[in-house]
C-alpha positions in Angstrom: 85.6 72.7 190.8 86.2 69.6 189.2 87.7 70.0 185.5 87.1 66.8 184.3 85.7 66.3 180.8 82.3 65.5 180.5 81.6 62.3 179.5 79.3 62.2 176.3 76.0 60.2 176.3 76.6 56.5 175.7 75.7 55.9 171.7 74.7 52.4 170.7 76.7 51.0 167.8 75.3 51.2 165.0 74.5 47.7 163.1 74.9 47.3 159.6 71.2 46.5 157.5 70.9 43.2 156.8 70.1 42.4 152.7 66.3 42.7 151.4 66.0 39.1 150.9 66.8 38.5 154.9 63.4 40.9 155.9 60.4 39.5 157.4 62.6 36.1 158.1 63.0 37.0 161.8 59.0 36.6 162.3 58.8 33.7 160.0 57.3 35.9 157.0 57.8 34.6 153.2 61.4 36.4 152.1 59.7 38.7 149.4 57.2 40.5 151.9 58.3 43.7 152.3 60.1 44.2 149.1 58.9 46.5 147.0 57.6 45.6 143.5 60.5 47.4 141.1 63.3 45.7 143.4 61.2 42.4 142.5 61.2 43.0 138.3 64.9 44.1 138.7 66.1 41.0 140.3 64.1 38.9 137.7 65.3 41.2 134.7 68.6 40.4 135.8 68.2 36.7 136.2 67.1 36.4 132.3 68.3 39.5 130.7 67.6 38.3 127.6 63.9 37.8 128.0 63.9 41.7 129.0 62.3 42.5 125.9 59.8 40.2 123.9 61.3 39.9 120.0 58.9 42.0 117.4 57.4 40.5 114.5 59.5 39.9 112.1 60.5 42.8 109.4 58.8 43.1 105.9 56.0 43.2 104.6 53.0 40.6 105.9 53.0 37.4 104.5 50.0 36.6 101.9 49.2 34.1 100.1 50.5 33.2 96.8 47.5 31.1 95.4 46.3 33.2 92.3 43.0 31.2 92.5 42.7 32.6 95.8 43.3 36.1 94.5 41.5 35.5 91.6 38.4 34.8 94.1 38.5 37.9 95.8 39.1 39.9 92.4 35.4 38.2 91.5 34.0 38.9 95.3 34.9 42.8 94.3 33.8 42.9 90.8 30.3 41.2 91.5 29.7 44.0 94.4 30.7 46.5 92.0 28.2 45.3 89.8 25.5 45.1 92.5 26.6 48.9 93.0 26.7 50.6 89.4 23.2 48.5 88.7 21.8 49.8 91.7 23.2 53.9 90.5 21.8 53.1 87.8 18.3 52.8 88.4 18.9 55.8 91.1 19.8 57.8 87.6 16.8 56.2 85.3 14.2 57.4 88.5 15.6 60.8 88.5 16.4 62.0 85.2 14.3 59.3 83.0 16.0 59.7 79.7 14.8 57.3 76.7 17.3 56.0 74.0 21.0 54.7 74.2 23.0 57.4 75.5 26.4 57.0 74.2 30.1 58.8 75.1 32.9 58.9 72.6 35.8 58.8 75.1 34.3 55.7 76.8 35.9 52.1 75.6 34.1 49.8 73.8 33.4 46.5 74.6 35.5 44.6 73.0 34.5 40.9 74.3 31.0 39.4 73.6 29.3 35.8 74.6 30.5 34.3 71.9 34.1 34.8 72.6 34.2 33.7 76.2 35.7 30.0 75.4 38.8 31.6 73.7 39.7 34.0 76.6 43.2 33.7 78.3 43.9 35.1 81.2 46.7 37.6 80.2 44.3 39.5 77.6 41.5 39.4 80.0 43.2 41.1 82.8 45.0 43.7 80.7 41.8 44.6 78.9 39.3 44.8 81.5 41.9 46.7 83.6 42.5 49.8 80.8 38.8 50.0 80.6 38.2 50.0 84.4 41.4 52.7 84.9 38.9 54.9 81.9 35.4 54.3 83.9 37.4 55.5 87.0 39.0 58.7 85.1 35.0 59.3 83.7 33.7 58.8 87.1 36.1 61.0 88.5 35.2 64.1 85.6 31.7 63.2 86.2 31.6 64.4 90.1 34.0 67.3 89.2 31.9 68.7 85.9 28.9 67.0 86.4 27.1 70.4 87.6 24.4 71.0 90.0 22.2 68.2 88.6 24.1 65.6 90.0 24.9 67.0 93.2 22.5 64.9 94.7 24.2 61.8 93.8 27.5 62.9 94.8 27.9 60.1 98.0 26.8 57.3 95.5 29.6 58.6 92.8 32.1 58.7 95.7 31.4 54.9 96.9 31.4 53.6 93.3 34.9 55.6 92.7 36.5 54.6 95.7 35.4 50.9 95.2 36.1 51.0 91.4 40.0 52.1 92.7 40.0 48.6 94.7 39.2 46.7 92.4 42.1 47.9 90.5 44.5 47.5 92.6 43.6 43.8 93.5 43.7 43.4 89.4 47.2 45.0 89.8 48.2 42.7 92.9 46.9 39.6 90.6 48.5 40.9 87.9 51.7 41.0 89.6 51.1 37.5 90.9 51.5 35.8 87.6 54.6 38.2 86.0 51.8 39.4 83.3 52.8 42.5 81.5 51.5 45.8 83.2 48.2 47.5 81.4 49.0 50.4 79.6 46.2 52.5 77.5 46.3 52.0 73.7 46.0 55.5 72.8 46.9 58.6 74.7 44.5 59.8 77.3 42.5 63.1 76.5 41.7 65.6 78.6 37.4 65.5 78.9 35.9 69.1 78.7 33.1 70.3 80.8 29.7 69.2 79.6 28.1 71.3 77.2 24.6 71.8 79.3 23.1 70.3 82.3 21.4 68.1 80.0 24.6 66.7 79.1 26.1 65.6 82.0 23.0 63.7 82.6 23.4 62.3 79.2 27.3 61.5 80.0 26.1 59.9 83.7 23.5 57.4 81.9 26.0 57.0 79.5 29.1 55.8 81.9 27.3 53.8 84.1 25.5 52.0 81.4 29.0 51.1 79.7 30.5 50.3 83.6 27.5 47.8 83.8 28.1 46.2 80.8 31.8 45.7 81.2 31.7 44.4 84.8 28.9 42.1 83.9 31.3 40.5 81.1 34.4 41.1 84.0 32.4 38.7 86.4 31.9 35.9 83.5 35.0 35.7 82.3 37.2 35.8 85.7 34.6 33.1 86.6 35.7 31.1 83.8 39.1 31.5 83.8 39.2 30.5 87.0 38.6 26.9 86.0 41.7 27.3 84.1 44.2 28.0 86.5 
C-alpha cells in the first residue's frame, strides 16, 4: 500500500492584474476602452482639482442701473400704465353705477399741483408729494375692497389689480428717492382710520371719488415726471 501523500492538482500561479489604463492595448484598442465613465470622471477631477466646482455668481444683490434718468423712465411707464387702468375702471364704474355730479371724500388728499405750477416744479418736492398722495390712495383702495359691500364685489378683480399696480409704483418711487438721496415721504397729518360707508350708495359714491381723484393725481404725475426728466 502506497502511503505517499497524494499530490494536489497543479495550480496556476496568479498573475497581477494589469493597470486600468492597459486594458485593451493588446488588441490595439484605445487605452480608455473598458474603463468606466465614473473612473474617467475621477481621473479628470484629480488632474484639475480647482475646476471640480464651477464658481458661482458673486455674492450680494444683483447690479442695477445707477442712472436716475433710467429709473425715472421706469417710473413714468408705470405711472402711465396705472393711469390707463384707472381711467378704464372709472369708465366701468360710470357704466355700472351712473352717478351725476362731483363726488368728494374728505379723507382723500387734495391735488396741490396744477398746470400753472409745472414750470416751478423741483424733483424732491414732486417725488415727496406724489408718494404721500399715492400712499393715501393705496390705503383708500384697500379700504374700498374691504368695506365696499356687495355692490362693489363685481369690480373686485379690477380693484385688486389696481391695488397691486399702485403698490408697485410706490416701490419704484421709493427706489428712485433712495437713489437720489432724497428724504423719505411722510404724511402731513396722522392717519385716521376709515370708517365703513353709511350705505351701499355711500360706498358707490366713495368709489367714484377715489377713482376720480386718483385719475387726476396720476395725470398730473405723468406730466410732472416727464418735465423733471429734462432737468436731470
